[in-house]
N, CA, C and O atoms as a GROMACS GRO file, in nm:
protein
  224
    1MET      N    1   2.251   0.842  -1.426
    1MET     CA    2   2.185   0.730  -1.360
    1MET      C    3   2.041   0.772  -1.329
    1MET      O    4   2.016   0.880  -1.276
    2THR      N    5   1.947   0.684  -1.362
    2THR     CA    6   1.806   0.714  -1.339
    2THR      C    7   1.768   0.686  -1.194
    2THR      O    8   1.844   0.622  -1.120
    3VAL      N    9   1.652   0.734  -1.154
    3VAL     CA   10   1.601   0.707  -1.019
    3VAL      C   11   1.585   0.556  -1.000
    3VAL      O   12   1.612   0.504  -0.892
    4HIS      N   13   1.542   0.488  -1.104
    4HIS     CA   14   1.528   0.342  -1.100
    4HIS      C   15   1.662   0.277  -1.067
    4HIS      O   16   1.670   0.192  -0.979
    5ASP      N   17   1.767   0.318  -1.137
    5ASP     CA   18   1.902   0.264  -1.113
    5ASP      C   19   1.952   0.299  -0.973
    5ASP      O   20   2.012   0.216  -0.906
    6GLN      N   21   1.927   0.423  -0.929
    6GLN     CA   22   1.970   0.465  -0.796
    6GLN      C   23   1.900   0.382  -0.688
    6GLN      O   24   1.962   0.343  -0.589
    7THR      N   25   1.773   0.357  -0.707
    7THR     CA   26   1.697   0.279  -0.609
    7THR      C   27   1.748   0.137  -0.602
    7THR      O   28   1.765   0.082  -0.493
    8ILE      N   29   1.773   0.076  -0.716
    8ILE     CA   30   1.826  -0.060  -0.719
    8ILE      C   31   1.963  -0.066  -0.651
    8ILE      O   32   1.991  -0.160  -0.577
    9ALA      N   33   2.047   0.033  -0.676
    9ALA     CA   34   2.179   0.037  -0.612
    9ALA      C   35   2.167   0.046  -0.460
    9ALA      O   36   2.243  -0.018  -0.388
   10LYS      N   37   2.073   0.125  -0.412
   10LYS     CA   38   2.052   0.138  -0.267
   10LYS      C   39   1.999   0.007  -0.208
   10LYS      O   40   2.041  -0.034  -0.100
   11ILE      N   41   1.907  -0.056  -0.279
   11ILE     CA   42   1.851  -0.183  -0.231
   11ILE      C   43   1.961  -0.288  -0.219
   11ILE      O   44   1.960  -0.368  -0.126
   12ARG      N   45   2.053  -0.289  -0.312
   12ARG     CA   46   2.163  -0.387  -0.309
   12ARG      C   47   2.252  -0.370  -0.187
   12ARG      O   48   2.323  -0.464  -0.149
   13GLN      N   49   2.250  -0.254  -0.125
   13GLN     CA   50   2.332  -0.229  -0.006
   13GLN      C   51   2.263  -0.274   0.123
   13GLN      O   52   2.327  -0.282   0.228
   14LEU      N   53   2.134  -0.305   0.116
   14LEU     CA   54   2.057  -0.340   0.235
   14LEU      C   55   2.077  -0.485   0.276
   14LEU      O   56   2.103  -0.571   0.191
   15PRO      N   57   2.066  -0.512   0.407
   15PRO     CA   58   2.064  -0.652   0.450
   15PRO      C   59   1.933  -0.718   0.405
   15PRO      O   60   1.834  -0.650   0.379
   16GLU      N   61   1.934  -0.849   0.396
   16GLU     CA   62   1.819  -0.925   0.343
   16GLU      C   63   1.688  -0.892   0.414
   16GLU      O   64   1.583  -0.884   0.349
   17SER      N   65   1.693  -0.873   0.546
   17SER     CA   66   1.569  -0.844   0.619
   17SER      C   67   1.507  -0.712   0.574
   17SER      O   68   1.384  -0.701   0.568
   18LEU      N   69   1.589  -0.615   0.544
   18LEU     CA   70   1.535  -0.487   0.498
   18LEU      C   71   1.490  -0.495   0.352
   18LEU      O   72   1.396  -0.425   0.312
   19VAL      N   73   1.555  -0.578   0.274
   19VAL     CA   74   1.510  -0.598   0.136
   19VAL      C   75   1.369  -0.654   0.135
   19VAL      O   76   1.287  -0.617   0.050
   20GLN      N   77   1.339  -0.743   0.229
   20GLN     CA   78   1.203  -0.798   0.239
   20GLN      C   79   1.103  -0.688   0.272
   20GLN      O   80   0.992  -0.686   0.216
   21GLU      N   81   1.139  -0.595   0.360
   21GLU     CA   82   1.050  -0.484   0.392
   21GLU      C   83   1.026  -0.396   0.270
   21GLU      O   84   0.914  -0.352   0.244
   22VAL      N   85   1.132  -0.369   0.195
   22VAL     CA   86   1.119  -0.289   0.073
   22VAL      C   87   1.028  -0.361  -0.026
   22VAL      O   88   0.942  -0.299  -0.088
   23ASN      N   89   1.047  -0.490  -0.040
   23ASN     CA   90   0.964  -0.570  -0.130
   23ASN      C   91   0.817  -0.563  -0.089
   23ASN      O   92   0.729  -0.548  -0.174
   24ASP      N   93   0.790  -0.575   0.040
   24ASP     CA   94   0.653  -0.566   0.089
   24ASP      C   95   0.592  -0.430   0.057
   24ASP      O   96   0.477  -0.421   0.015
   25PHE      N   97   0.671  -0.325   0.075
   25PHE     CA   98   0.621  -0.190   0.048
   25PHE      C   99   0.595  -0.170  -0.101
   25PHE      O  100   0.496  -0.108  -0.140
   26VAL      N  101   0.685  -0.222  -0.184
   26VAL     CA  102   0.666  -0.210  -0.328
   26VAL      C  103   0.539  -0.285  -0.371
   26VAL      O  104   0.464  -0.236  -0.455
   27GLU      N  105   0.515  -0.401  -0.314
   27GLU     CA  106   0.392  -0.475  -0.344
   27GLU      C  107   0.269  -0.393  -0.305
   27GLU      O  108   0.171  -0.390  -0.378
   28PHE      N  109   0.275  -0.328  -0.188
   28PHE     CA  110   0.165  -0.242  -0.145
   28PHE      C  111   0.142  -0.128  -0.245
   28PHE      O  112   0.028  -0.101  -0.283
   29LEU      N  113   0.249  -0.064  -0.287
   29LEU     CA  114   0.236   0.046  -0.383
   29LEU      C  115   0.176  -0.002  -0.514
   29LEU      O  116   0.093   0.066  -0.574
   30LEU      N  117   0.218  -0.120  -0.560
   30LEU     CA  118   0.163  -0.174  -0.684
   30LEU      C  119   0.015  -0.205  -0.671
   30LEU      O  120  -0.063  -0.177  -0.762
   31MET      N  121  -0.024  -0.262  -0.559
   31MET     CA  122  -0.166  -0.290  -0.538
   31MET      C  123  -0.246  -0.161  -0.535
   31MET      O  124  -0.353  -0.152  -0.596
   32ARG      N  125  -0.195  -0.062  -0.464
   32ARG     CA  126  -0.267   0.066  -0.456
   32ARG      C  127  -0.276   0.131  -0.593
   32ARG      O  128  -0.379   0.187  -0.630
   33HIS      N  129  -0.168   0.123  -0.667
   33HIS     CA  130  -0.165   0.182  -0.802
   33HIS      C  131  -0.265   0.112  -0.894
   33HIS      O  132  -0.328   0.176  -0.978
   34ASN      N  133  -0.279  -0.017  -0.877
   34ASN     CA  134  -0.372  -0.095  -0.960
   34ASN      C  135  -0.514  -0.094  -0.906
   34ASN      O  136  -0.601  -0.163  -0.958
   35ARG      N  137  -0.536  -0.016  -0.800
   35ARG     CA  138  -0.669  -0.002  -0.739
   35ARG      C  139  -0.723  -0.132  -0.682
   35ARG      O  140  -0.844  -0.151  -0.676
   36GLU      N  141  -0.634  -0.221  -0.639
   36GLU     CA  142  -0.680  -0.344  -0.576
   36GLU      C  143  -0.717  -0.319  -0.430
   36GLU      O  144  -0.792  -0.396  -0.371
   37LEU      N  145  -0.666  -0.212  -0.373
   37LEU     CA  146  -0.702  -0.175  -0.237
   37LEU      C  147  -0.800  -0.058  -0.242
   37LEU      O  148  -0.774   0.039  -0.313
   38PRO      N  149  -0.909  -0.066  -0.172
   38PRO     CA  150  -1.001   0.049  -0.171
   38PRO      C  151  -0.938   0.167  -0.098
   38PRO      O  152  -0.870   0.150   0.003
   39GLU      N  153  -0.960   0.284  -0.150
   39GLU     CA  154  -0.910   0.405  -0.086
   39GLU      C  155  -1.002   0.441   0.029
   39GLU      O  156  -1.124   0.448   0.011
   40ILE      N  157  -0.948   0.464   0.146
   40ILE     CA  158  -1.030   0.497   0.263
   40ILE      C  159  -1.106   0.626   0.240
   40ILE      O  160  -1.221   0.638   0.282
   41ALA      N  161  -1.044   0.722   0.174
   41ALA     CA  162  -1.109   0.851   0.151
   41ALA      C  163  -1.231   0.836   0.061
   41ALA      O  164  -1.321   0.919   0.064
   42GLU      N  165  -1.234   0.730  -0.020
   42GLU     CA  166  -1.345   0.710  -0.111
   42GLU      C  167  -1.457   0.626  -0.049
   42GLU      O  168  -1.560   0.604  -0.113
   43SER      N  169  -1.438   0.579   0.072
   43SER     CA  170  -1.538   0.494   0.135
   43SER      C  171  -1.665   0.573   0.163
   43SER      O  172  -1.661   0.691   0.199
   44ASP      N  173  -1.778   0.507   0.147
   44ASP     CA  174  -1.906   0.568   0.175
   44ASP      C  175  -1.959   0.506   0.303
   44ASP      O  176  -1.991   0.387   0.307
   45PHE      N  177  -1.970   0.586   0.408
   45PHE     CA  178  -2.010   0.536   0.538
   45PHE      C  179  -2.161   0.545   0.560
   45PHE      O  180  -2.209   0.514   0.669
   46ALA      N  181  -2.236   0.586   0.459
   46ALA     CA  182  -2.381   0.599   0.475
   46ALA      C  183  -2.444   0.464   0.509
   46ALA      O  184  -2.523   0.456   0.603
   47ASP      N  185  -2.410   0.360   0.436
   47ASP     CA  186  -2.464   0.228   0.466
   47ASP      C  187  -2.419   0.180   0.602
   47ASP      O  188  -2.494   0.116   0.675
   48TYR      N  189  -2.294   0.211   0.636
   48TYR     CA  190  -2.242   0.168   0.766
   48TYR      C  191  -2.323   0.231   0.879
   48TYR      O  192  -2.359   0.162   0.975
   49LEU      N  193  -2.351   0.359   0.869
   49LEU     CA  194  -2.427   0.428   0.973
   49LEU      C  195  -2.569   0.373   0.984
   49LEU      O  196  -2.621   0.356   1.094
   50THR      N  197  -2.631   0.347   0.870
   50THR     CA  198  -2.766   0.290   0.870
   50THR      C  199  -2.766   0.154   0.936
   50THR      O  200  -2.852   0.124   1.019
   51ASN      N  201  -2.668   0.071   0.900
   51ASN     CA  202  -2.659  -0.062   0.961
   51ASN      C  203  -2.631  -0.054   1.110
   51ASN      O  204  -2.681  -0.135   1.188
   52LEU      N  205  -2.551   0.043   1.150
   52LEU     CA  206  -2.519   0.062   1.291
   52LEU      C  207  -2.645   0.103   1.369
   52LEU      O  208  -2.670   0.052   1.478
   53GLU      N  209  -2.722   0.195   1.313
   53GLU     CA  210  -2.846   0.237   1.379
   53GLU      C  211  -2.944   0.120   1.390
   53GLU      O  212  -3.011   0.105   1.492
   54ASN      N  213  -2.953   0.038   1.287
   54ASN     CA  214  -3.041  -0.079   1.292
   54ASN      C  215  -2.992  -0.179   1.396
   54ASN      O  216  -3.073  -0.245   1.462
   55TYR      N  217  -2.863  -0.191   1.411
   55TYR     CA  218  -2.807  -0.284   1.507
   55TYR      C  219  -2.838  -0.240   1.650
   55TYR      O  220  -2.869  -0.322   1.736
   56GLU      N  221  -2.830  -0.110   1.674
   56GLU     CA  222  -2.854  -0.058   1.808
   56GLU      C  223  -3.000  -0.074   1.844
   56GLU      O  224  -3.041  -0.036   1.953
   0.00000   0.00000   0.00000
């Protein structure tokens, strides 16, 4: 049995409310994998600091 099959078998044992949480998490992972979400570690705060200094 593959990890994919094992995961599906475990999901089938969950109540519907937890299946929704798993679905939400899987959607998050897919978005992150597809680079639709910016990585925080890759953020450049130089512009932010400049704008903050100008604001002050």
